[in-house]
N, C-alpha and C positions, 0 to 999 in steps of 0.2 A: 233732095233726099227721099229713097223711098222708105216705104213703112212695110214691116212683117204682119201681118194677120193670123191669130190663132184661133183656132173654132175648136171646141169640144162637142163631140158627137157619142151617142148610141143610137145606133136603129131612130135615124133623122133622115129616112129617104123622103118622110114628106117635106122636109124643109130644108135640106142644104143645098137643091137647086137654086131656090130663090135666095138663098143667103150668099151664096157665090155671085149670082147673078147681079146682086144690088152692090158687088165690089167691083165688076167688070171682072174680063178674063184675066188670069196669070201673066206675067211677063212684059210689065209695065204699065199697063194701063190704069189709070186713076191712081198714080202713086204707089201700089200696093204690088209688088212684083216678087212677093214671099208668100205665100197663103199654104199654112199648115193645117191640115186637120188632124185634130189628135183624136183618135176614134179609141173607143173602150170596147174593142171585138165587134163590132155589132152583127146583127144577123140578116138583116136586110140589104138592099142597094146603095147604104149610105155610102160605102169607099169606093165602089164601080162609079156613080154619079161625081163625087169629088173628084176622083183621079180623073175621070174623061173630059172637065172643063178647068183641067190644069194645076189643081192643087195636090200638093205634096202629103203622103201620108205616113203618121207616126201612130202605132198602134201600142197599148198596155192597158190590159184588165183595171178597171174601175176599184179603187178602195175607198175612198173616201174625198170629198171635194178639197181640202185643203193638202191631202197627201199627196192627190192625181197632179194638182197644179204646182204645188211645189218639184214635183218630179219633171214638169215640163220647164218651169224656170232651170233645172239643173241639167237637163240632158237634151234639149232639143237645140241644134245650132241655128239659130236665127241668124238670117243674112243680113240687117238690118240692125241699128240700135236701138230702134223703138219700136213696140209691139203693140197692136189693139187687138184686145181678146173679145170672141162674139160667142153667143149659143148660138146654134144652128137656127133657134126661132127667133134669131134677132136681126135688124136689117140696117147697115150703114146708110146713113142718107149724104147727098151732095155737101149741104153746108158743112157736116160734121168730117166730113172727107178733107176738104176744103181747109178748116182749122188746123186739124190736125198735121195734115203736111206743111203749114206755116210754122208749126211748132216744131216738127222735125228739121227742118231747114235752118232753124234758127240755134246754132250752137252756141249762143252766148245764155240762152236761158238757163237759170240754176235748178230748176224742177228737173226731178228723176222721174216724178208721177202725177197723172192727172186723173180727177174724178169727173163721170159724164153721167148725165141723167139719161133715161130713156121713157119712151111715152107708151104705155101700156094700153093695146088693143083686146077689146070683148065686143063678142056680137057685132064687130064691123063698126065700134065706135071706139076713140080714144076716151080713154076714164080719165079725163082731165083733172075732176075736183077729187074724187075717192081716192087715187093713187096717183097722184101728180109726180113729175119726175125726181124720182130721189137719186141722191148721187151715189152712185157707186163705181170703184177705181178700176180701169179699164186700159189705158193708156201707159204705158210703163216701160222703163228698162230694166228689161230682165234681171239683171244682175242685181238691182238695188230693190228687188222687192221678195218677201216671204209671206206665206199666209196660212191662217189660223180657222181653226173650227171645223167641225165635221162637216157641217153643211152650211150655205150662205157665208162663206168663208169671209174674214175681214183679213185686211193687208197689213202688214208691219212695213213700212218703207224705211229706207235709210237714204234719208235725205229730203230735200223740200218737196211738197206737192202744189198743185194747183187745180183749179175748176175749168172744164171746158162749159163753154157757151151754149153750144147744140146737143141734140140729143140724137141717142138711135132708138129704131123702132122697136117693140115686143110684143110678139104675137105668141101669147103663153097659153093660147087654149086652139092653136094651130090644128091639133090631134085629137081634138075635141073633149068634152068635160070628163069623161071614162077615163082616159088617158092623165087627164088634171088629177082626178081624183086618186089613180094610180101612184103617180108621181109624189103627190104629197102628203100621202099615207107613209111614203117611204122616209121624205123629208122631216115628217112629223116626229119620226122616231129619233133621228139625229138631235132635232131640237130638244127633245125633251133630256137627251143624253147631254146636250149643254147646258139645259137648264138645271141640271143636277148639280152643274159643276159649281155654279152660280150660288147654291146654297152655302157654300164655305167663304163666299168673296163677300166684302165688305161693299155698301152701295155707294159708288163713287157719285155722289148729288153734286159735288162741282163741276164737273163734266158738263153737266145739263146746261149750264150756262157758259161753257167754251165757247170762245170766239170762231172757233172749228166747228162748220156746219157737221161734218162727218162723225167727230168727236161727241157733239150733243144726240144725234141719232144712236148712234152706239148706246151711250147711256142710257138713252130713253127704251131702247133694246133690252138691255140688263135689267132696268128698274121694273120693264114688265112683266117681267117672269116672276114676279113679286105681288103683284095686285091680285084682289080677290077678283070673280066674276071676270076673269079675262075676256073670253068672246064676247060677254057684252059690252065689255069697255069698248074692246076693239072696235066692234060695229059701230058704236054711236061715235067714236072717233072718225071713223071713215065717212059714216053717213050723215052726220048732223054737224060737229065740229068741222071738218074739211069738206062739208056741203056736199056729198057724192048723191044728194036727192036731186042735184041739177044735172046729172049724168042720167037721167031717166030710168025706165026700168033697167039697163044694161047695168048702170051704177048701184042699184039694188040689191039686182043678183051678185054682182061681183063683191059687194058689202059682204052679205051673204056667206059667201063661199070663202071671204076671209076668216068670217067670224068662226065657221065650222072648222078650219084649217088651226084657227088657236086652240078649239075644244078638242081635236086630235091630240095636239102636243099636251094640253092639259091631263087629261084621260091617261095618256103613256107616262108622263111624269108620277102620277099618283100609282099607277103599276109598279114601275121601275120603285118606287119608295118602299111598297109593300113588299115586292121580292127581296129588299135588302132587308127589311125587316124579319122576313122567312114566312109572313102571310101569305094566304092563298088569294091567287087572282082570279 
């Protein structure tokens, strides 16, 4: 059984070619006979490149991550029961391809979705320690999935889920540091808005000890919005506790960038709070 591939894009001419090449050409190669590029009205050559490599194009203006992905679940007619979702700066690996194809062929499996880890690369180096492959839901049956949150969406799964053993690769800085800052400047506002919602929500401490690794990760993220000195805590967690120092200079820089991102969220949450109270910003 083949698998459909969903790739979200916006001005990704730098990445889309390599992303598609890692899958192989559409038309049955490597088990992916349905490659859908879901484009947010790119102004560069993204669509041209994707179409030339055999992908079919679906276009829609981007609103927010959950809204965009839910629209895809509701409106894109995938040709296969299973879909694997990638961003343009991510790459399928042969090992992961074989694993998901085995799952798709096994109609007796009860799972309707699978979480998958990703290897994050920076300065030509896999950030093995500071940012180990966290689990993200990427392989699923579209009718069984909904998404929540404005950014870094979390899935609501209608049925049992599992975890894949193999990883895909993530080149988050493929368009340079400046683009990373531009992107995370936007992300941080969405994260600040999500953080504001948590003020009225009780802390689910029990989920920190859940047997499900995704529930533990989500609970830890929610708890982090309430911690003082969040940027410092984030740096110490990644660089010291997770041993990011073993990743060398790339690891140190990566941890500092993540700490800066946390500070951007904190500052924007304070700004939103002051606006709510009618105070000058």
